[in-house]
N, C-alpha and C positions, 0 to 999 in steps of 0.2 A: 489696329482698330480698338483693341481692349483698352489701351492707355487713353485714347481719346474719349471713349465711353466713360471710363472711370473719372477722368478729369471733369467732364460735363456733369456726371452724376454727383460728384462731390461739390462742385460749384453750386448746383441747384439746391442741394441740402444746406450748404452754407447760407444761401440767400434766404431759405425758409427759416432756418434756425436763427439767423441774425435778425430777421424781421420779428420773429416771436420774442426774442430777448428785448428788442427795442420797444415792442408794444407792452410787454409785461413791466419793463422798467419805467416807461414813460407815461403810460395811460393815467395813472393816479395824479401825477403832477400836472399834466396837460389838460385834464378835465376838471381838476379841483375847483377852479374859479368859475366854471361854467362859461356861458356866453360864446362869443365868436371864436375864441381860441379852442375851446372844447369842441365846438361844432366843426372847426377846420380839422382838428385831429381825428374826429370820428369819420368825417368825410374821407380823409386820407386812408384810414384803416379799411373802410369799405372799398375804396379804390384798389388798395393792395390785394384784396381778395381776388379781384379780377385780373390785375396786371402783374402780380407777383406770385401769390400763392397758387393760383390755378395753373399758370404755365410751369412753375417749379414742380408741382406735384406730377404733372403730365411728363415732364422731362425726367424726373426721378423714376417714375414707373417705366417709361420707355427705355431709358438707359439701363435700369436694373434688369429688365427682361433681356435686353441685348447682351449685357454682361454674363448672364447665366447661359444664354444660348451660345455665346462665343467661348464658353469655358469647358475644358475637359474635366476640371476638378470639382465643379459645383453643379448642382441641379435644383429643380424647383421643390424637391422634397426636403431640403435642408432647413433647419430651424431659422437660421438668420434670414433666409429668403422669405419665409413665411412671416417673420416679424416685420420685415420691410413692407410686404404687401399689406399686412394688418395696419401698420402705421399710416400708410397712404389712405387706406379706406377710412380709418377712424378720423383722420384729419379732414377728409372730404366731407364726411357726414357732419362733423363739428362746424366746418366752414359754411355749409348750407343751412344747417338747423340752428346753430347758435350764433356764429360770428356775423354772417350776412344779415340775419334778421335783427340781432341785438345791436349791431353797428348802425343799421338804418334807424332803429328805434331811438338810439342815443343821439344820432345826428338830427333826427326830426325834433326830438325834445330840445336839444341845445339850440338848434336853428330857429325854433319857434318861441324861444324864451322860457320854456318849461324846463329849467335846469334840474328840478327834482326828478322828472321823468328820464332825463339824460343820465343823471347820476345812478338812478336805479338800474338802467339798462347796462351801464358800465359795470356796476357791482355784480350783476348776474353773470356777465361774461368773464370776469377776471379769474375765477377758479378754473374755468374751462380753458383759458389761455395757459395757465400754469400746467394743467393736465396735458394739453396738447404738446407743450414743450417737453414735459416729462416723457411722453410717448416717443417723441422724436429722439431724445437722449437715449432712451432704451433701445431704439432701433439702431442708433449709431454704435452703441456698445455691442449689440448683437452682430453688426456688420464687421466691426473691428476685431472682435473676438472669434468671428466665424462660428457662431453657435451651431452645433449639429454637424460639424465637420470632423 
């Protein structure tokens, strides 16, 4: 059971991390010209919040809890487990407060022809996307190094 939980856990983290890297690397280029391409990109990122990020975070949380419960060596008081929980919580808050709202604002701006509003929303989100990715990398380091064990 442990191996299956770990594979699912790692796959969900990979999906989350890969989507973050794709967004951070692509958003500037795909939104630079404004218009329909920028609108389509922002519509896609808003969709990813529902169909990729939310399921991935739920799967990460559920399999992480399962891995701790299934383990004789690890428990919920260890630092790497706490870092993992914190990363999922921070990402959920950023997703609801920054990315969903900002993505919808950017999409609305680009879709309505107000490229300036779309660009402003993207510009506000970009540092948070980098921060979210850094938090994820920190959590990965904590997991691999088994901080607190």
